[in-house]
C-alpha positions as CSV (number, residue, x, y, z in Angstrom):
1,M,51.8,92.2,96.6
2,A,51.1,95.3,94.6
3,L,49.5,94.6,91.3
4,S,50.4,96.6,88.2
5,A,48.0,97.6,85.5
6,A,49.7,95.1,83.2
7,D,49.1,92.3,85.7
8,I,45.4,93.2,85.9
9,L,45.1,93.4,82.1
10,L,47.0,90.2,81.4
11,W,45.7,87.9,84.1
12,G,42.3,89.5,85.0
13,V,40.9,90.8,81.8
14,L,42.6,89.0,78.9
15,P,41.4,85.5,79.8
16,Y,37.8,86.5,79.5
17,V,38.4,88.4,76.2
18,M,40.0,85.1,74.9
19,V,36.9,83.2,75.9
20,V,34.5,85.7,74.3
21,V,36.5,85.5,71.0
22,L,36.8,81.7,71.1
23,V,33.0,81.1,71.7
24,G,31.9,84.0,69.5
25,G,34.3,82.9,66.7
26,L,33.0,79.3,66.9
27,I,29.4,80.5,66.7
28,W,30.2,82.8,63.8
29,R,32.2,80.1,61.9
30,Y,29.4,77.5,62.3
31,K,26.7,80.0,61.2
32,Y,28.5,81.5,58.2
33,D,31.2,79.0,57.2
34,Q,30.0,75.5,57.7
35,F,31.6,74.3,54.4
36,G,34.9,75.7,55.6
37,W,34.6,73.8,59.0
38,T,37.1,71.2,57.9
39,T,40.7,70.0,58.3
40,R,41.3,70.7,54.6
41,S,43.0,67.4,54.5
42,S,46.0,67.0,52.2
43,Q,46.2,63.2,52.5
44,L,45.6,62.7,48.8
45,Y,48.8,64.6,48.0
46,E,51.1,62.7,50.4
47,S,50.4,60.0,52.9
48,R,53.7,58.3,53.8
49,L,54.9,61.0,56.3
50,L,51.3,61.8,57.3
51,R,50.8,58.3,58.6
52,I,53.6,58.9,61.1
53,A,53.3,62.6,61.9
54,S,49.6,62.8,62.4
55,P,49.2,60.1,65.0
56,L,52.4,61.2,66.8
57,F,51.1,64.8,67.0
58,H,47.5,64.0,67.9
59,F,48.1,61.3,70.5
60,G,50.9,63.4,72.0
61,L,48.6,66.4,72.1
62,L,45.9,64.4,73.9
63,A,48.4,63.4,76.5
64,V,49.5,67.0,76.9
65,I,45.9,68.1,77.4
66,A,45.3,65.4,80.0
67,G,48.4,66.5,81.8
68,H,47.3,70.2,81.8
69,F,43.9,69.1,83.1
70,F,45.4,67.0,85.9
71,G,47.9,69.7,86.9
72,L,45.6,72.8,86.7
73,V,42.2,71.6,87.6
74,I,42.9,69.1,90.4
75,P,44.1,70.9,93.5
76,M,47.3,69.8,95.2
77,A,45.4,69.1,98.4
78,W,43.4,66.4,96.6
79,T,46.4,64.5,95.4
80,Q,48.1,64.7,98.8
81,G,44.8,63.6,100.4
82,V,44.9,60.3,98.5
83,G,48.6,59.7,99.6
84,M,50.4,61.1,96.5
85,S,53.4,63.0,97.6
86,Q,54.5,66.2,95.8
87,D,57.8,64.5,94.8
88,F,56.0,61.6,93.3
89,Y,53.6,63.8,91.4
90,H,56.4,66.0,90.2
91,F,58.4,63.1,88.9
92,N,55.4,61.7,87.0
93,A,54.4,65.1,85.7
94,L,57.9,65.7,84.3
95,F,58.4,62.2,83.0
96,V,55.0,61.7,81.3
97,G,54.7,65.4,80.3
98,G,58.2,65.4,78.8
99,I,57.5,62.3,76.7
100,A,54.1,63.8,75.6
101,G,55.7,67.2,74.8
102,V,58.6,65.7,72.8
103,G,56.1,63.5,70.9
104,T,53.9,66.4,70.1
105,L,56.8,68.6,69.1
106,G,58.2,65.8,66.9
107,G,54.8,65.4,65.2
108,I,54.3,69.1,64.5
109,I,57.9,69.3,63.1
110,L,57.2,66.4,60.7
111,L,53.9,68.0,59.7
112,I,55.6,71.3,58.9
113,Y,58.5,69.5,57.1
114,R,55.9,67.6,55.0
115,R,54.0,70.7,54.2
116,R,57.1,72.6,53.2
117,T,58.8,69.9,51.1
118,T,55.7,68.4,49.3
119,G,54.8,70.6,46.4
120,P,51.1,70.1,46.2
121,V,50.7,70.3,50.0
122,F,52.8,73.5,50.1
123,M,50.7,75.0,47.3
124,A,47.6,74.4,49.4
125,T,49.0,76.1,52.4
126,T,47.5,79.5,53.2
127,K,48.8,82.4,55.3
128,N,46.2,81.4,57.9
129,D,47.8,77.9,58.1
130,K,51.3,79.4,58.5
131,T,50.2,81.6,61.3
132,M,48.5,78.7,63.0
133,Y,51.6,76.5,62.7
134,V,53.8,79.3,64.2
135,V,51.5,79.9,67.2
136,L,50.9,76.2,67.8
137,T,54.6,75.3,67.6
138,A,55.4,78.2,70.0
139,A,52.9,77.0,72.5
140,I,54.5,73.5,72.4
141,V,58.1,74.8,72.6
142,F,57.4,77.1,75.6
143,G,55.5,74.3,77.3
144,L,58.6,72.1,77.0
145,W,60.7,75.0,78.2
146,T,58.8,75.2,81.5
147,T,59.1,71.4,81.8
148,L,62.9,71.3,81.2
149,A,63.4,74.3,83.5
150,S,61.7,72.3,86.3
151,V,64.0,69.4,85.6
152,F,67.2,71.4,85.8
153,E,66.1,73.4,88.9
154,G,65.2,70.3,90.8
155,E,63.7,70.7,94.2
156,H,64.3,74.5,93.9
157,G,62.1,74.7,90.9
158,H,58.8,76.6,90.8
159,N,55.7,74.8,91.8
160,Y,53.0,75.9,89.4
161,R,50.3,74.2,91.4
162,E,50.7,77.0,94.0
163,T,50.5,79.9,91.4
164,V,49.3,79.1,87.9
165,A,46.8,76.4,89.0
166,P,44.9,78.5,91.6
167,W,44.7,81.4,89.1
168,F,43.3,79.1,86.4
169,R,40.6,77.7,88.7
170,S,39.7,81.1,90.0
171,L,38.8,82.2,86.5
172,F,35.8,79.9,86.5
173,I,34.3,81.6,89.5
174,F,34.9,85.0,88.1
175,Q,37.3,85.9,90.9
176,P,40.7,85.8,89.2
177,D,43.6,85.4,91.6
178,I,45.8,87.8,89.7
179,A,48.5,87.9,92.5
180,A,49.1,84.2,92.2
181,M,49.6,84.3,88.5
182,A,51.8,87.4,88.8
183,A,54.1,85.5,91.2
184,A,54.8,82.8,88.6
185,P,58.1,82.9,86.6
186,F,58.3,84.6,83.2
187,S,58.4,81.2,81.4
188,F,55.0,80.4,82.7
189,H,53.7,83.8,81.7
190,L,55.0,83.4,78.2
191,H,53.6,79.9,77.8
192,T,50.2,81.1,79.1
193,L,50.1,84.1,76.8
194,V,51.0,82.1,73.7
195,G,48.4,79.5,74.8
196,M,45.7,82.2,75.0
197,A,46.8,83.5,71.6
198,L,46.3,80.0,70.2
199,F,42.7,79.9,71.5
200,V,42.0,83.3,70.1
201,I,42.9,82.2,66.5
202,W,41.5,78.7,67.0
203,P,38.0,79.3,65.5
204,F,39.4,81.0,62.4
205,T,41.8,78.2,61.4
206,R,41.7,74.5,60.5
207,L,42.0,73.7,64.2
208,V,38.3,74.2,64.4
209,H,37.8,70.6,63.4
210,A,38.7,69.6,66.9
211,F,35.2,70.7,68.1
212,T,33.4,68.3,65.7
213,A,34.9,64.9,66.5
214,P,32.6,62.4,64.6
215,F,31.5,60.4,67.7
216,H,28.3,59.4,65.9
217,Y,30.4,57.2,63.6
218,L,30.6,54.8,66.5
219,F,26.9,54.2,66.6
220,R,25.7,54.4,63.0
221,P,24.9,51.2,61.0
222,Y,27.2,49.9,58.4
223,I,26.5,50.9,54.8
224,V,26.5,48.1,52.2
225,Y,26.8,49.4,48.7
226,R,26.4,46.0,46.9
227,S,25.2,42.7,48.0
228,R,27.0,39.5,46.8
229,D,24.7,37.1,48.5
230,K,23.3,34.5,46.1
231,D,20.8,33.1,48.5
232,R,18.4,35.9,49.3
233,T,15.7,33.6,50.8
234,S,17.6,32.6,53.8
235,S,15.7,32.6,57.1
236,A,18.8,33.6,59.1
237,P,18.3,36.7,61.1
238,V,19.6,39.9,59.5
239,H,21.8,42.0,61.6
240,R,21.3,45.8,61.7
241,G,23.1,47.5,58.9
242,W,23.6,44.3,56.9
243,S,20.2,43.8,55.2
244,A,20.4,42.7,51.6
245,V,20.2,45.4,48.9
246,G,19.6,45.4,45.2
247,T,17.9,47.1,42.3
248,H,14.2,46.6,41.2
249,D,15.2,44.9,38.0
250,R,17.6,42.5,39.7
251,D,14.9,41.6,42.3
252,N,12.4,40.8,39.6
253,R,14.9,38.5,37.8
254,N,15.6,36.5,41.0
255,R,11.9,35.7,41.5
């Protein structure tokens, strides 16, 4: 298959440019804008819709990411080697992926609706936020498009595990299989390009908070601001994080 200059640029060069911008942008943002490294939460302005939209979007997105990892990183030979037929894999990918995609899309639509119809939230929305929402929504929509296209095409549908997945894995060994990606349908090309655009702008938007999940919260001790214990002379063992607290004057009065 003869490769065009556009194929080489899009599938052999652009992915590495995206990685450089993503990593370089994260380093730059952390070094020069740590106070801006935040979700810029608007929960104080409105919480009723947020309680529904945020979990729907985030949990749906986690399922979408897991599906992409399973489909792109794990070779087809491995799943067939453990006895999983292609038809069974295809059904589960479409069923679970469809639910996750619809949930993520529903969540982002609710978030956009909330941001547009709630005055204080809309006033706090920047041009940067609007760009991020457009690109993020486009990535979700085009991903669902490829999923629905596979459903309607049935057994004649395109098997991305023979084109997109090998190309994706080849990027990590710096030998991009450009021909494989070039052979994929236009819908996969579009979804991939929008996905790369999303990662390019990622470090410069509120999406950057995804790289600072507060896992240390799981292991830090509890913080007790005021003790209501009347008996401070108990010999019972004190658990970590629950030691009694008080002021110097109060401690002197209790002696």
